[in-house]
PDB file with one MODEL, atoms N, CA, C and O in Angstrom:
MODEL        1
ATOM      1  N   UNK A   1      90.366 117.334 142.184  1.00  0.00           N
ATOM      2  CA  UNK A   1      91.401 116.914 143.180  1.00  0.00           C
ATOM      3  C   UNK A   1      92.697 117.806 142.918  1.00  0.00           C
ATOM      4  O   UNK A   1      93.044 118.145 141.787  1.00  0.00           O
ATOM      5  N   UNK A   2      93.336 118.130 144.022  1.00  0.00           N
ATOM      6  CA  UNK A   2      94.520 118.929 144.004  1.00  0.00           C
ATOM      7  C   UNK A   2      95.656 118.267 144.771  1.00  0.00           C
ATOM      8  O   UNK A   2      95.383 117.445 145.646  1.00  0.00           O
ATOM      9  N   UNK A   3      96.942 118.592 144.480  1.00  0.00           N
ATOM     10  CA  UNK A   3      98.064 117.984 145.302  1.00  0.00           C
ATOM     11  C   UNK A   3      99.142 119.089 145.357  1.00  0.00           C
ATOM     12  O   UNK A   3      99.142 120.081 144.629  1.00  0.00           O
ATOM     13  N   UNK A   4     100.002 118.821 146.243  1.00  0.00           N
ATOM     14  CA  UNK A   4     101.188 119.468 146.493  1.00  0.00           C
ATOM     15  C   UNK A   4     102.265 118.461 147.221  1.00  0.00           C
ATOM     16  O   UNK A   4     101.886 117.393 147.701  1.00  0.00           O
ATOM     17  N   UNK A   5     103.572 118.865 147.261  1.00  0.00           N
ATOM     18  CA  UNK A   5     104.582 117.926 147.681  1.00  0.00           C
ATOM     19  C   UNK A   5     105.404 118.667 148.590  1.00  0.00           C
ATOM     20  O   UNK A   5     105.491 119.895 148.555  1.00  0.00           O
ATOM     21  N   UNK A   6     106.056 117.873 149.469  1.00  0.00           N
ATOM     22  CA  UNK A   6     107.065 118.239 150.399  1.00  0.00           C
ATOM     23  C   UNK A   6     108.027 117.151 150.768  1.00  0.00           C
ATOM     24  O   UNK A   6     107.655 115.986 150.622  1.00  0.00           O
ATOM     25  N   UNK A   7     109.281 117.421 151.254  1.00  0.00           N
ATOM     26  CA  UNK A   7     110.131 116.336 151.806  1.00  0.00           C
ATOM     27  C   UNK A   7     109.388 115.587 152.838  1.00  0.00           C
ATOM     28  O   UNK A   7     108.581 116.067 153.634  1.00  0.00           O
ATOM     29  N   UNK A   8     109.805 114.180 152.715  1.00  0.00           N
ATOM     30  CA  UNK A   8     109.256 113.402 153.816  1.00  0.00           C
ATOM     31  C   UNK A   8     109.709 113.779 155.146  1.00  0.00           C
ATOM     32  O   UNK A   8     110.918 113.927 155.321  1.00  0.00           O
ATOM     33  N   UNK A   9     108.840 113.966 156.170  1.00  0.00           N
ATOM     34  CA  UNK A   9     109.344 114.550 157.472  1.00  0.00           C
ATOM     35  C   UNK A   9     109.320 116.107 157.573  1.00  0.00           C
ATOM     36  O   UNK A   9     109.643 116.712 158.595  1.00  0.00           O
ATOM     37  N   UNK A  10     108.930 116.662 156.480  1.00  0.00           N
ATOM     38  CA  UNK A  10     108.877 118.078 156.429  1.00  0.00           C
ATOM     39  C   UNK A  10     110.101 118.829 155.867  1.00  0.00           C
ATOM     40  O   UNK A  10     111.024 118.179 155.376  1.00  0.00           O
ATOM     41  N   UNK A  11     110.139 120.054 155.916  1.00  0.00           N
ATOM     42  CA  UNK A  11     111.347 120.794 155.496  1.00  0.00           C
ATOM     43  C   UNK A  11     111.531 120.792 153.755  1.00  0.00           C
ATOM     44  O   UNK A  11     110.620 120.406 153.023  1.00  0.00           O
ATOM     45  N   UNK A  12     112.631 121.203 153.323  1.00  0.00           N
ATOM     46  CA  UNK A  12     112.887 121.349 151.919  1.00  0.00           C
ATOM     47  C   UNK A  12     113.563 120.114 151.401  1.00  0.00           C
ATOM     48  O   UNK A  12     114.159 119.370 152.180  1.00  0.00           O
ATOM     49  N   UNK A  13     113.498 119.885 150.211  1.00  0.00           N
ATOM     50  CA  UNK A  13     114.188 118.778 149.545  1.00  0.00           C
ATOM     51  C   UNK A  13     115.679 119.181 149.420  1.00  0.00           C
ATOM     52  O   UNK A  13     115.969 120.316 149.042  1.00  0.00           O
ATOM     53  N   UNK A  14     116.527 118.364 149.699  1.00  0.00           N
ATOM     54  CA  UNK A  14     118.116 118.839 149.621  1.00  0.00           C
ATOM     55  C   UNK A  14     118.599 118.528 148.427  1.00  0.00           C
ATOM     56  O   UNK A  14     119.018 119.392 147.657  1.00  0.00           O
ATOM     57  N   UNK A  15     118.586 117.018 148.099  1.00  0.00           N
ATOM     58  CA  UNK A  15     119.336 116.442 146.969  1.00  0.00           C
ATOM     59  C   UNK A  15     118.342 116.188 145.731  1.00  0.00           C
ATOM     60  O   UNK A  15     118.752 116.074 144.576  1.00  0.00           O
ATOM     61  N   UNK A  16     117.120 116.120 146.065  1.00  0.00           N
ATOM     62  CA  UNK A  16     116.164 115.861 145.069  1.00  0.00           C
ATOM     63  C   UNK A  16     116.120 114.284 144.818  1.00  0.00           C
ATOM     64  O   UNK A  16     115.444 113.884 143.870  1.00  0.00           O
ATOM     65  N   UNK A  17     116.715 113.487 145.513  1.00  0.00           N
ATOM     66  CA  UNK A  17     116.486 111.937 145.420  1.00  0.00           C
ATOM     67  C   UNK A  17     115.980 111.367 146.677  1.00  0.00           C
ATOM     68  O   UNK A  17     115.870 110.152 146.837  1.00  0.00           O
ATOM     69  N   UNK A  18     115.650 112.299 147.630  1.00  0.00           N
ATOM     70  CA  UNK A  18     115.144 111.728 148.880  1.00  0.00           C
ATOM     71  C   UNK A  18     113.566 111.599 148.702  1.00  0.00           C
ATOM     72  O   UNK A  18     112.961 112.284 147.878  1.00  0.00           O
ATOM     73  N   UNK A  19     112.981 110.724 149.484  1.00  0.00           N
ATOM     74  CA  UNK A  19     111.554 110.431 149.454  1.00  0.00           C
ATOM     75  C   UNK A  19     110.761 111.722 149.675  1.00  0.00           C
ATOM     76  O   UNK A  19     111.259 112.591 150.391  1.00  0.00           O
ATOM     77  N   UNK A  20     109.524 111.917 149.094  1.00  0.00           N
ATOM     78  CA  UNK A  20     108.791 113.190 149.549  1.00  0.00           C
ATOM     79  C   UNK A  20     107.273 112.535 149.628  1.00  0.00           C
ATOM     80  O   UNK A  20     106.911 111.433 149.217  1.00  0.00           O
ATOM     81  N   UNK A  21     106.535 113.523 150.260  1.00  0.00           N
ATOM     82  CA  UNK A  21     105.182 113.369 150.452  1.00  0.00           C
ATOM     83  C   UNK A  21     104.321 113.928 149.436  1.00  0.00           C
ATOM     84  O   UNK A  21     104.578 115.019 148.926  1.00  0.00           O
ATOM     85  N   UNK A  22     103.327 113.250 149.120  1.00  0.00           N
ATOM     86  CA  UNK A  22     102.192 113.874 148.104  1.00  0.00           C
ATOM     87  C   UNK A  22     100.973 114.096 149.053  1.00  0.00           C
ATOM     88  O   UNK A  22     100.529 113.134 149.679  1.00  0.00           O
ATOM     89  N   UNK A  23     100.444 115.281 149.172  1.00  0.00           N
ATOM     90  CA  UNK A  23      99.319 115.516 149.945  1.00  0.00           C
ATOM     91  C   UNK A  23      98.241 115.829 148.852  1.00  0.00           C
ATOM     92  O   UNK A  23      98.361 116.798 148.101  1.00  0.00           O
ATOM     93  N   UNK A  24      97.225 114.998 148.801  1.00  0.00           N
ATOM     94  CA  UNK A  24      96.042 115.050 147.940  1.00  0.00           C
ATOM     95  C   UNK A  24      94.837 115.689 148.738  1.00  0.00           C
ATOM     96  O   UNK A  24      94.515 115.359 149.879  1.00  0.00           O
ATOM     97  N   UNK A  25      94.219 116.652 147.967  1.00  0.00           N
ATOM     98  CA  UNK A  25      92.918 117.232 148.423  1.00  0.00           C
ATOM     99  C   UNK A  25      91.855 116.796 147.436  1.00  0.00           C
ATOM    100  O   UNK A  25      92.007 116.938 146.223  1.00  0.00           O
ATOM    101  N   UNK A  26      90.771 116.260 147.987  1.00  0.00           N
ATOM    102  CA  UNK A  26      89.669 115.810 147.155  1.00  0.00           C
ATOM    103  C   UNK A  26      88.502 116.818 147.317  1.00  0.00           C
ATOM    104  O   UNK A  26      87.897 116.807 148.389  1.00  0.00           O
ATOM    105  N   UNK A  27      88.134 117.688 146.344  1.00  0.00           N
ATOM    106  CA  UNK A  27      87.039 118.510 146.403  1.00  0.00           C
ATOM    107  C   UNK A  27      85.832 117.980 145.880  1.00  0.00           C
ATOM    108  O   UNK A  27      84.830 118.695 145.878  1.00  0.00           O
ATOM    109  N   UNK A  28      85.786 116.599 145.350  1.00  0.00           N
ATOM    110  CA  UNK A  28      84.584 116.176 144.728  1.00  0.00           C
ATOM    111  C   UNK A  28      84.003 115.020 145.516  1.00  0.00           C
ATOM    112  O   UNK A  28      84.139 115.070 146.739  1.00  0.00           O
ATOM    113  N   UNK A  29      83.362 113.966 144.973  1.00  0.00           N
ATOM    114  CA  UNK A  29      82.817 112.852 145.587  1.00  0.00           C
ATOM    115  C   UNK A  29      83.742 112.025 146.527  1.00  0.00           C
ATOM    116  O   UNK A  29      84.927 111.877 146.226  1.00  0.00           O
ATOM    117  N   UNK A  30      83.253 111.518 147.590  1.00  0.00           N
ATOM    118  CA  UNK A  30      84.193 110.878 148.558  1.00  0.00           C
ATOM    119  C   UNK A  30      84.517 109.540 147.700  1.00  0.00           C
ATOM    120  O   UNK A  30      83.659 108.971 147.026  1.00  0.00           O
ATOM    121  N   UNK A  31      85.717 109.155 147.797  1.00  0.00           N
ATOM    122  CA  UNK A  31      86.318 108.018 147.176  1.00  0.00           C
ATOM    123  C   UNK A  31      86.826 106.849 148.050  1.00  0.00           C
ATOM    124  O   UNK A  31      87.165 107.101 149.206  1.00  0.00           O
ATOM    125  N   UNK A  32      86.895 105.663 147.604  1.00  0.00           N
ATOM    126  CA  UNK A  32      87.510 104.582 148.350  1.00  0.00           C
ATOM    127  C   UNK A  32      88.236 103.693 147.356  1.00  0.00           C
ATOM    128  O   UNK A  32      87.924 103.690 146.165  1.00  0.00           O
ATOM    129  N   UNK A  33      89.152 102.980 147.825  1.00  0.00           N
ATOM    130  CA  UNK A  33      90.091 102.136 147.098  1.00  0.00           C
ATOM    131  C   UNK A  33      90.837 102.943 145.923  1.00  0.00           C
ATOM    132  O   UNK A  33      90.891 102.549 144.758  1.00  0.00           O
ATOM    133  N   UNK A  34      91.384 104.095 146.395  1.00  0.00           N
ATOM    134  CA  UNK A  34      92.003 104.997 145.425  1.00  0.00           C
ATOM    135  C   UNK A  34      93.434 104.599 145.017  1.00  0.00           C
ATOM    136  O   UNK A  34      94.309 104.305 145.832  1.00  0.00           O
ATOM    137  N   UNK A  35      93.578 104.615 143.814  1.00  0.00           N
ATOM    138  CA  UNK A  35      95.020 104.317 143.205  1.00  0.00           C
ATOM    139  C   UNK A  35      95.442 105.487 142.438  1.00  0.00           C
ATOM    140  O   UNK A  35      94.757 105.838 141.477  1.00  0.00           O
ATOM    141  N   UNK A  36      96.668 106.231 142.814  1.00  0.00           N
ATOM    142  CA  UNK A  36      97.049 107.351 142.190  1.00  0.00           C
ATOM    143  C   UNK A  36      98.427 106.955 141.515  1.00  0.00           C
ATOM    144  O   UNK A  36      99.098 106.049 142.009  1.00  0.00           O
ATOM    145  N   UNK A  37      98.858 107.649 140.359  1.00  0.00           N
ATOM    146  CA  UNK A  37     100.134 107.514 139.805  1.00  0.00           C
ATOM    147  C   UNK A  37     100.724 108.786 139.729  1.00  0.00           C
ATOM    148  O   UNK A  37     100.153 109.799 139.325  1.00  0.00           O
ATOM    149  N   UNK A  38     102.180 108.689 140.230  1.00  0.00           N
ATOM    150  CA  UNK A  38     103.002 109.821 140.339  1.00  0.00           C
ATOM    151  C   UNK A  38     104.037 109.708 139.430  1.00  0.00           C
ATOM    152  O   UNK A  38     104.821 108.759 139.474  1.00  0.00           O
ATOM    153  N   UNK A  39     104.119 110.718 138.494  1.00  0.00           N
ATOM    154  CA  UNK A  39     105.237 110.606 137.382  1.00  0.00           C
ATOM    155  C   UNK A  39     106.127 111.527 137.624  1.00  0.00           C
ATOM    156  O   UNK A  39     105.689 112.628 137.957  1.00  0.00           O
ATOM    157  N   UNK A  40     107.442 111.358 137.536  1.00  0.00           N
ATOM    158  CA  UNK A  40     108.464 112.518 137.688  1.00  0.00           C
ATOM    159  C   UNK A  40     109.207 112.496 136.229  1.00  0.00           C
ATOM    160  O   UNK A  40     109.458 111.459 135.614  1.00  0.00           O
ATOM    161  N   UNK A  41     109.498 113.749 135.808  1.00  0.00           N
ATOM    162  CA  UNK A  41     110.229 113.944 134.504  1.00  0.00           C
ATOM    163  C   UNK A  41     111.373 114.918 134.742  1.00  0.00           C
ATOM    164  O   UNK A  41     111.290 115.751 135.645  1.00  0.00           O
ATOM    165  N   UNK A  42     112.434 114.831 133.956  1.00  0.00           N
ATOM    166  CA  UNK A  42     113.552 115.641 134.023  1.00  0.00           C
ATOM    167  C   UNK A  42     113.304 116.949 133.338  1.00  0.00           C
ATOM    168  O   UNK A  42     112.281 117.052 132.661  1.00  0.00           O
ATOM    169  N   UNK A  43     114.156 117.992 133.443  1.00  0.00           N
ATOM    170  CA  UNK A  43     114.073 119.093 132.686  1.00  0.00           C
ATOM    171  C   UNK A  43     113.907 119.001 131.139  1.00  0.00           C
ATOM    172  O   UNK A  43     113.265 119.846 130.515  1.00  0.00           O
ATOM    173  N   UNK A  44     114.497 117.970 130.568  1.00  0.00           N
ATOM    174  CA  UNK A  44     114.283 117.701 129.193  1.00  0.00           C
ATOM    175  C   UNK A  44     113.229 116.875 128.757  1.00  0.00           C
ATOM    176  O   UNK A  44     113.144 116.415 127.619  1.00  0.00           O
ATOM    177  N   UNK A  45     112.367 116.678 129.741  1.00  0.00           N
ATOM    178  CA  UNK A  45     111.116 115.855 129.499  1.00  0.00           C
ATOM    179  C   UNK A  45     111.282 114.467 129.593  1.00  0.00           C
ATOM    180  O   UNK A  45     110.290 113.840 129.222  1.00  0.00           O
ATOM    181  N   UNK A  46     112.315 113.736 130.010  1.00  0.00           N
ATOM    182  CA  UNK A  46     112.555 112.417 130.015  1.00  0.00           C
ATOM    183  C   UNK A  46     111.942 111.810 131.272  1.00  0.00           C
ATOM    184  O   UNK A  46     112.070 112.416 132.336  1.00  0.00           O
ATOM    185  N   UNK A  47     111.267 110.620 131.220  1.00  0.00           N
ATOM    186  CA  UNK A  47     110.721 110.005 132.366  1.00  0.00           C
ATOM    187  C   UNK A  47     111.836 109.590 133.294  1.00  0.00           C
ATOM    188  O   UNK A  47     112.886 109.078 132.907  1.00  0.00           O
ATOM    189  N   UNK A  48     111.517 109.857 134.582  1.00  0.00           N
ATOM    190  CA  UNK A  48     112.676 109.429 135.584  1.00  0.00           C
ATOM    191  C   UNK A  48     111.968 108.405 136.458  1.00  0.00           C
ATOM    192  O   UNK A  48     112.634 107.441 136.833  1.00  0.00           O
ATOM    193  N   UNK A  49     110.631 108.508 136.843  1.00  0.00           N
ATOM    194  CA  UNK A  49     110.067 107.511 137.653  1.00  0.00           C
ATOM    195  C   UNK A  49     108.588 107.487 137.569  1.00  0.00           C
ATOM    196  O   UNK A  49     108.004 108.526 137.261  1.00  0.00           O
ATOM    197  N   UNK A  50     107.946 106.434 137.806  1.00  0.00           N
ATOM    198  CA  UNK A  50     106.550 106.279 137.782  1.00  0.00           C
ATOM    199  C   UNK A  50     106.042 105.365 138.910  1.00  0.00           C
ATOM    200  O   UNK A  50     106.336 104.170 138.860  1.00  0.00           O
ATOM    201  N   UNK A  51     105.328 105.824 139.887  1.00  0.00           N
ATOM    202  CA  UNK A  51     104.910 105.124 141.137  1.00  0.00           C
ATOM    203  C   UNK A  51     103.439 105.104 141.191  1.00  0.00           C
ATOM    204  O   UNK A  51     102.809 106.094 140.820  1.00  0.00           O
ATOM    205  N   UNK A  52     102.872 104.093 141.608  1.00  0.00           N
ATOM    206  CA  UNK A  52     101.574 103.840 142.088  1.00  0.00           C
ATOM    207  C   UNK A  52     101.210 103.804 143.450  1.00  0.00           C
ATOM    208  O   UNK A  52     101.557 102.801 144.074  1.00  0.00           O
ATOM    209  N   UNK A  53     100.584 104.687 144.046  1.00  0.00           N
ATOM    210  CA  UNK A  53     100.312 104.877 145.437  1.00  0.00           C
ATOM    211  C   UNK A  53      98.637 104.550 145.683  1.00  0.00           C
ATOM    212  O   UNK A  53      97.745 104.823 144.880  1.00  0.00           O
ATOM    213  N   UNK A  54      98.485 103.943 146.911  1.00  0.00           N
ATOM    214  CA  UNK A  54      97.025 103.575 147.162  1.00  0.00           C
ATOM    215  C   UNK A  54      96.715 104.218 148.571  1.00  0.00           C
ATOM    216  O   UNK A  54      97.532 104.499 149.447  1.00  0.00           O
ATOM    217  N   UNK A  55      95.260 104.398 148.586  1.00  0.00           N
ATOM    218  CA  UNK A  55      94.759 104.840 149.767  1.00  0.00           C
ATOM    219  C   UNK A  55      93.389 104.209 149.913  1.00  0.00           C
ATOM    220  O   UNK A  55      92.619 104.131 148.957  1.00  0.00           O
ATOM    221  N   UNK A  56      93.104 103.772 151.093  1.00  0.00           N
ATOM    222  CA  UNK A  56      91.748 103.113 151.410  1.00  0.00           C
ATOM    223  C   UNK A  56      90.654 104.173 151.105  1.00  0.00           C
ATOM    224  O   UNK A  56      89.711 103.881 150.370  1.00  0.00           O
ATOM    225  N   UNK A  57      90.770 105.347 151.640  1.00  0.00           N
ATOM    226  CA  UNK A  57      89.812 106.413 151.561  1.00  0.00           C
ATOM    227  C   UNK A  57      90.436 107.630 151.105  1.00  0.00           C
ATOM    228  O   UNK A  57      91.614 107.873 151.369  1.00  0.00           O
ATOM    229  N   UNK A  58      89.601 108.517 150.339  1.00  0.00           N
ATOM    230  CA  UNK A  58      89.838 109.829 150.021  1.00  0.00           C
ATOM    231  C   UNK A  58      88.645 110.678 150.208  1.00  0.00           C
ATOM    232  O   UNK A  58      88.045 111.099 149.219  1.00  0.00           O
ATOM    233  N   UNK A  59      88.251 110.963 151.425  1.00  0.00           N
ATOM    234  CA  UNK A  59      86.961 111.795 151.759  1.00  0.00           C
ATOM    235  C   UNK A  59      86.858 113.097 151.005  1.00  0.00           C
ATOM    236  O   UNK A  59      87.855 113.723 150.645  1.00  0.00           O
ATOM    237  N   UNK A  60      85.760 113.441 150.804  1.00  0.00           N
ATOM    238  CA  UNK A  60      85.478 114.937 150.182  1.00  0.00           C
ATOM    239  C   UNK A  60      85.857 115.804 151.368  1.00  0.00           C
ATOM    240  O   UNK A  60      85.530 115.649 152.545  1.00  0.00           O
ATOM    241  N   UNK A  61      86.705 116.864 150.757  1.00  0.00           N
ATOM    242  CA  UNK A  61      87.096 117.957 151.659  1.00  0.00           C
ATOM    243  C   UNK A  61      88.110 117.780 152.614  1.00  0.00           C
ATOM    244  O   UNK A  61      88.332 118.567 153.533  1.00  0.00           O
ATOM    245  N   UNK A  62      88.806 116.600 152.361  1.00  0.00           N
ATOM    246  CA  UNK A  62      89.880 116.308 153.372  1.00  0.00           C
ATOM    247  C   UNK A  62      91.279 116.134 152.476  1.00  0.00           C
ATOM    248  O   UNK A  62      91.285 116.037 151.249  1.00  0.00           O
ATOM    249  N   UNK A  63      92.428 116.113 153.307  1.00  0.00           N
ATOM    250  CA  UNK A  63      93.661 115.781 152.674  1.00  0.00           C
ATOM    251  C   UNK A  63      94.056 114.317 153.066  1.00  0.00           C
ATOM    252  O   UNK A  63      93.611 113.750 154.064  1.00  0.00           O
ATOM    253  N   UNK A  64      94.938 113.764 152.178  1.00  0.00           N
ATOM    254  CA  UNK A  64      95.449 112.393 152.418  1.00  0.00           C
ATOM    255  C   UNK A  64      96.874 112.644 151.988  1.00  0.00           C
ATOM    256  O   UNK A  64      97.203 113.203 150.942  1.00  0.00           O
ATOM    257  N   UNK A  65      97.746 112.126 152.993  1.00  0.00           N
ATOM    258  CA  UNK A  65      99.288 112.387 152.544  1.00  0.00           C
ATOM    259  C   UNK A  65      99.713 110.802 152.328  1.00  0.00           C
ATOM    260  O   UNK A  65      99.470 109.906 153.136  1.00  0.00           O
ATOM    261  N   UNK A  66     100.377 110.655 151.102  1.00  0.00           N
ATOM    262  CA  UNK A  66     101.145 109.427 150.655  1.00  0.00           C
ATOM    263  C   UNK A  66     102.475 109.685 150.330  1.00  0.00           C
ATOM    264  O   UNK A  66     102.764 110.758 149.800  1.00  0.00           O
ATOM    265  N   UNK A  67     103.372 108.800 150.590  1.00  0.00           N
ATOM    266  CA  UNK A  67     104.800 108.940 150.409  1.00  0.00           C
ATOM    267  C   UNK A  67     105.204 108.241 149.161  1.00  0.00           C
ATOM    268  O   UNK A  67     104.760 107.161 148.770  1.00  0.00           O
ATOM    269  N   UNK A  68     106.113 108.997 148.574  1.00  0.00           N
ATOM    270  CA  UNK A  68     107.075 108.304 147.412  1.00  0.00           C
ATOM    271  C   UNK A  68     108.259 108.000 147.991  1.00  0.00           C
ATOM    272  O   UNK A  68     109.029 108.903 148.317  1.00  0.00           O
ATOM    273  N   UNK A  69     108.567 106.638 148.201  1.00  0.00           N
ATOM    274  CA  UNK A  69     110.010 106.296 148.852  1.00  0.00           C
ATOM    275  C   UNK A  69     111.121 106.772 148.015  1.00  0.00           C
ATOM    276  O   UNK A  69     110.987 106.977 146.809  1.00  0.00           O
ATOM    277  N   UNK A  70     112.356 106.970 148.742  1.00  0.00           N
ATOM    278  CA  UNK A  70     113.551 107.389 148.178  1.00  0.00           C
ATOM    279  C   UNK A  70     114.006 106.440 147.103  1.00  0.00           C
ATOM    280  O   UNK A  70     114.575 106.853 146.093  1.00  0.00           O
ATOM    281  N   UNK A  71     113.734 105.051 147.340  1.00  0.00           N
ATOM    282  CA  UNK A  71     114.479 104.129 146.556  1.00  0.00           C
ATOM    283  C   UNK A  71     113.612 103.989 145.071  1.00  0.00           C
ATOM    284  O   UNK A  71     113.938 103.176 144.206  1.00  0.00           O
ATOM    285  N   UNK A  72     112.647 104.772 144.964  1.00  0.00           N
ATOM    286  CA  UNK A  72     111.774 104.918 143.602  1.00  0.00           C
ATOM    287  C   UNK A  72     112.504 106.073 142.844  1.00  0.00           C
ATOM    288  O   UNK A  72     112.338 106.153 141.626  1.00  0.00           O
ATOM    289  N   UNK A  73     113.237 106.899 143.438  1.00  0.00           N
ATOM    290  CA  UNK A  73     113.706 108.125 142.819  1.00  0.00           C
ATOM    291  C   UNK A  73     115.196 108.051 142.361  1.00  0.00           C
ATOM    292  O   UNK A  73     116.058 107.994 143.238  1.00  0.00           O
ATOM    293  N   UNK A  74     115.546 108.047 141.081  1.00  0.00           N
ATOM    294  CA  UNK A  74     116.925 107.909 140.650  1.00  0.00           C
ATOM    295  C   UNK A  74     117.591 109.150 140.503  1.00  0.00           C
ATOM    296  O   UNK A  74     118.787 109.252 140.776  1.00  0.00           O
ATOM    297  N   UNK A  75     116.832 110.217 140.045  1.00  0.00           N
ATOM    298  CA  UNK A  75     117.404 111.502 139.809  1.00  0.00           C
ATOM    299  C   UNK A  75     116.260 112.585 140.155  1.00  0.00           C
ATOM    300  O   UNK A  75     115.054 112.340 140.118  1.00  0.00           O
ATOM    301  N   UNK A  76     116.802 113.741 140.476  1.00  0.00           N
ATOM    302  CA  UNK A  76     115.882 114.827 140.786  1.00  0.00           C
ATOM    303  C   UNK A  76     114.806 115.123 139.819  1.00  0.00           C
ATOM    304  O   UNK A  76     115.275 115.222 138.685  1.00  0.00           O
ATOM    305  N   UNK A  77     113.618 115.286 139.865  1.00  0.00           N
ATOM    306  CA  UNK A  77     112.582 115.568 138.938  1.00  0.00           C
ATOM    307  C   UNK A  77     112.315 117.068 138.845  1.00  0.00           C
ATOM    308  O   UNK A  77     112.245 117.734 139.878  1.00  0.00           O
ATOM    309  N   UNK A  78     112.180 117.565 137.765  1.00  0.00           N
ATOM    310  CA  UNK A  78     111.893 119.007 137.504  1.00  0.00           C
ATOM    311  C   UNK A  78     110.325 119.204 137.384  1.00  0.00           C
ATOM    312  O   UNK A  78     109.801 120.285 137.655  1.00  0.00           O
ATOM    313  N   UNK A  79     109.588 118.071 136.952  1.00  0.00           N
ATOM    314  CA  UNK A  79     108.102 118.187 136.853  1.00  0.00           C
ATOM    315  C   UNK A  79     107.522 116.939 137.361  1.00  0.00           C
ATOM    316  O   UNK A  79     107.979 115.837 137.059  1.00  0.00           O
ATOM    317  N   UNK A  80     106.490 117.119 138.153  1.00  0.00           N
ATOM    318  CA  UNK A  80     105.701 115.968 138.742  1.00  0.00           C
ATOM    319  C   UNK A  80     104.339 116.094 138.217  1.00  0.00           C
ATOM    320  O   UNK A  80     103.853 117.189 137.932  1.00  0.00           O
ATOM    321  N   UNK A  81     103.681 114.907 138.079  1.00  0.00           N
ATOM    322  CA  UNK A  81     102.206 115.093 137.769  1.00  0.00           C
ATOM    323  C   UNK A  81     101.636 113.743 138.616  1.00  0.00           C
ATOM    324  O   UNK A  81     102.280 112.708 138.782  1.00  0.00           O
ATOM    325  N   UNK A  82     100.440 113.977 139.050  1.00  0.00           N
ATOM    326  CA  UNK A  82      99.559 113.030 139.919  1.00  0.00           C
ATOM    327  C   UNK A  82      98.326 112.796 138.948  1.00  0.00           C
ATOM    328  O   UNK A  82      97.724 113.719 138.399  1.00  0.00           O
ATOM    329  N   UNK A  83      98.025 111.459 138.804  1.00  0.00           N
ATOM    330  CA  UNK A  83      96.809 111.204 138.114  1.00  0.00           C
ATOM    331  C   UNK A  83      96.006 110.010 138.804  1.00  0.00           C
ATOM    332  O   UNK A  83      96.594 109.066 139.331  1.00  0.00           O
ATOM    333  N   UNK A  84      94.735 110.116 138.762  1.00  0.00           N
ATOM    334  CA  UNK A  84      93.889 109.080 139.472  1.00  0.00           C
ATOM    335  C   UNK A  84      93.764 107.966 138.429  1.00  0.00           C
ATOM    336  O   UNK A  84      93.269 108.195 137.325  1.00  0.00           O
ATOM    337  N   UNK A  85      94.208 106.777 138.779  1.00  0.00           N
ATOM    338  CA  UNK A  85      94.188 105.543 138.115  1.00  0.00           C
ATOM    339  C   UNK A  85      92.899 104.921 138.222  1.00  0.00           C
ATOM    340  O   UNK A  85      92.226 104.558 137.257  1.00  0.00           O
ATOM    341  N   UNK A  86      92.561 104.805 139.500  1.00  0.00           N
ATOM    342  CA  UNK A  86      91.173 104.057 139.778  1.00  0.00           C
ATOM    343  C   UNK A  86      90.698 104.456 141.082  1.00  0.00           C
ATOM    344  O   UNK A  86      91.482 104.882 141.930  1.00  0.00           O
ATOM    345  N   UNK A  87      89.348 104.331 141.308  1.00  0.00           N
ATOM    346  CA  UNK A  87      88.672 104.538 142.592  1.00  0.00           C
ATOM    347  C   UNK A  87      87.334 104.199 142.520  1.00  0.00           C
ATOM    348  O   UNK A  87      86.758 104.193 141.432  1.00  0.00           O
ATOM    349  N   UNK A  88      86.640 103.849 143.793  1.00  0.00           N
ATOM    350  CA  UNK A  88      85.261 103.627 143.802  1.00  0.00           C
ATOM    351  C   UNK A  88      84.649 104.839 144.452  1.00  0.00           C
ATOM    352  O   UNK A  88      85.319 105.595 145.156  1.00  0.00           O
ATOM    353  N   UNK A  89      83.201 105.039 144.176  1.00  0.00           N
ATOM    354  CA  UNK A  89      82.577 106.018 145.033  1.00  0.00           C
ATOM    355  C   UNK A  89      82.382 105.465 146.400  1.00  0.00           C
ATOM    356  O   UNK A  89      81.983 104.307 146.525  1.00  0.00           O
ATOM    357  N   UNK A  90      82.620 106.168 147.375  1.00  0.00           N
ATOM    358  CA  UNK A  90      82.346 105.895 148.697  1.00  0.00           C
ATOM    359  C   UNK A  90      80.832 106.265 149.158  1.00  0.00           C
ATOM    360  O   UNK A  90      80.148 107.104 148.572  1.00  0.00           O
ATOM    361  N   UNK A  91      80.392 105.496 150.330  1.00  0.00           N
ATOM    362  CA  UNK A  91      79.188 106.000 150.706  1.00  0.00           C
ATOM    363  C   UNK A  91      79.147 107.075 151.609  1.00  0.00           C
ATOM    364  O   UNK A  91      78.065 107.545 151.961  1.00  0.00           O
TER     365      UNK A  91
ENDMDL
END
């Protein structure tokens, strides 16, 4: 699984506290009932936010876009990580 981010609605992030999209690509088995955790950290490695996002499906070879809303972001993050919390194998 791979991910990249961009400002919600496209373009670049201006302040660092606006919402952003996480685009996830699944190169493995097709998944269903997916829960992902997005963590943001400051430049000095302090945790800023942790958000769980869900998707009904994450098909193999396709991208799914999920949004981290601005009200979850208190300060601009220097580092982001995305982790798979849970999922089921899809048929």
